[in-house]
Steps between C-alpha positions, in 0.01 A plus 500: 500500500754607765456857622776620734447804724836664567522667840773704667528427874352834603183449296415130489203365311261289710459130443283427201318216327634604159816709545823312568747677732816650352698671778726781380727532803840379380790703366873457463715726717869459568507162332225355720131439462325746731154401620266761642410413860136577425499239224163338425473134598242391244599173336494394137515725198822677402797674660609836354874576515650845436844417356633848422782435749598170342834601343807364677326251731558128544233365264493151652445617857252765384304230318490291817355795694236566235397137475478477879232770485330328208481179706385687810214664312421177312516712186483361147643808326741787550524835327854633452459876476774760455549698181835644611655166593787356299351282225787252538435475873126447443579228244734330748234517773232355271736218397576420864133502601417275205780259593401476866122512460401435136129477580475863617352744248713814460334816366716773346394836349409477132797678343683434176809404699316247716320358197833448325689356798235267641298378203654154536471486881173311567474613865493869400177681412463857373283745693316723252404849622133586443542876556554639149419840351533399136480198276297198599509280810379209288797551266740504797356175631502340156866595443609361837299181458651451156852529647458302822179299473179560693615294800798733553325837507357694794313832501575782741155655526573842642223749570577835340368854517699724266437849363642593159499855364443486123648562260829386650834437331593204721151406626633488857226493760470586867360260757188632670336351813172335405319704766599822319350402165201719407164345581320656205638325192401295198697178525601283205689172483799426277522134402852558366634643826254298712428803716233768554554854377337841484595849381477836678594863439683685777620860461519458126688169512352180365544203735478132408464287816543124523374318809419150619206378700373151586354442155819595312722295733279195450505566123883485501491168684242355261709626206808323638289186540409515130872469421540208741675711765400372844734685742386849598670739745332798666632753756282529811569868588373599155169312537441509875204740465325266251635173641170352618316594181785360288517180702124455471500545123791259449336243726186533291703443181745234616394363837767407753848446353647301790 
């Protein structure tokens, strides 16, 4: 099991016996790879690249800059992130990375477009989003594994805290800080969504609240493991308040991963 802890430079996760570093401090601006001066120097793990500014750049030179950072961090994977980037430009970047460094694992968001374009590109893995408000996380993992194979799937295990007013036409929720959740509540667990939930009444409105804690986050990781998925990504600012407890529980389950 490989569990990457993604950290922006202003809120870096500490060194860990189980979490692999995944610095999120690179973005494309003006055709160049911009690196935050406060970048974390932890080695190994993955490098996260924001490629929303990819259109119109020299793909070959951009690839060289990205791979230079991959080498510097001694990383074994990179996440190419940027939903608004040109799909053609992303495909060209992936092809160039694969040509110059075929052993690097490239994670892309699990979208229908990425699944269609990169199904036959062995270096590309899909990153499934765990934060869902309907359907089944197991079904999402099963579908992606069926398309790409278990070795080419990762899970983005995001911690959520979302308030839904029901009934709702679009079932759109509002993010709520965990600290603001009511203390008096009867909590249940949804195996389909792989998240905790409870219901409240507030000024006549019925609220349905989904939230993660250590136990639900570990459940998502164990669920991914059942499908043969061994690459997990988490975002440090979202779990910083439960980091030590989460690390301790994962160490108990898995032991050291590197």
